N, C-alpha and C positions, 0 to 999 in steps of 0.2 A: 504494500500499500503505500506508494510515493507520495511524499509531501507535496512536492511541486508537480502540477498538471502541464502536460506538453500542449494541451489545446487551449485556446483563447476563448472558448465559447462562455456563455453565461453559466451553464452547468458545471463546467470546469472550475471557473472561479468561485462558484458558491460551494464545491467540494473542497478547495483550498481554504476557503474562509472557515468552514465548518471543522476542519481538521487543525488549523494552526490558530487562527485568530480568535474564534469563538471560546475556547477553554481560557485564553488569556483574559479576554473581556470579563467572563463570568468570574473568575478567579480575583480579577482587580475589583470587581463591583461586592464580592462577597467581603473582601478584606476590608474595603471602604465601609461598609455597613458594620462590619464588627468593631472596627477602630472608632466610629462615630458613636457606637453604643457603649463600647468601653470607657470612652473618655467621659461620656454623660453620667454613667453609673459611677465610675471612680469619683467624679466631681460631686455627686450628690452624697453618696456614703461618706467621703472624706469630710464634707461640712457636717454631716450628723454627727460623725465621732468627734469633732471638734467642739460642736455645740454641747454634746453630753458632757464632755470633760470639764469645759471651761465656764459653763453657765453659771455656777456658783461663785466662781470667782469674778467673772467678767461678764455681767448681765448682757452687756451689748453685743455680745458674740450671737445673740439670737438673730442678729441682722445678716448673718452670713448666708442665711436661707435664700437671699435674694439674688446671690451671685449666679448660680445656674441658671435661673430664670432671665437675667440679663443676658448672660452667655447664649441661649437659646433664642431670645427675642431678635437677635440680629440675623440667624441664619435659618429659620424654620417658618412654618406657616402657624397661623393662629390656633389651630387646633391642636399642635404639638406644644405650644407654649402654654395653653391651658391644661392639657394633661399634665405637663410637668409641672406646673403650678400647683395642682392639686396635689401630686406627689411630695412636692417639697414643704407642704403644710405639715407632713406627717410627723416629723421629729418636734415640730412646735407644737402642734396639736397634742401629742401624745402625752409629753410631760405635764402640761398644764391640766388636761383632761384627768390624767392619773391624780393629781393633787385635789382637783375638784370633786372627783367621785369619793374619794376618801373622807373628805370633810363634810359632805352632804348624806352620808347614810345615817338610817334611823338610829342604830346603837353605835355609839363610837368606838365600842372595844371589837365589835365584829362588824366589818362592812358587809354591804348587802351583796346578793349573788350576781348583780349587774356590775358592781364594782370589782368583784374578785375576777369576773370574766374579762373585764376592760382592762383592769390593771395587771394581767398576767404577762410574763417576760416575754418581750418581742425584740426583733432584731434592733430595733430603734433605742431600748433601754440600754443597751451594751453591758448587759449582765448585772446592772444593778437594780435593786429593789426600791 
């Protein structure tokens, strides 16, 4: 199965394209998508970990959740920005909601069932209770 075709017909050119250029194009597209997703995920996870560690010492670290949104706002459509904005509120809402549920339970010694479910360990809590 030779890579180069001796005929210059459209069928021969298509055969060369499918054998040589199409795998390269698909591989480059796959790597581009993986890198774009990996950078966005690393950015969001890194900011969530920074916020979890430094919130008690430096309360303004909560503003770090805006950076992934700003990064996405310049390169993607509005729907992608809205989805990411929803996901970036996770670390912010999680910590404040946990404290709110614990203070509003009926019995202060034993939290309500919904509070126990909601305040269960999650990836955003970074192993702390």
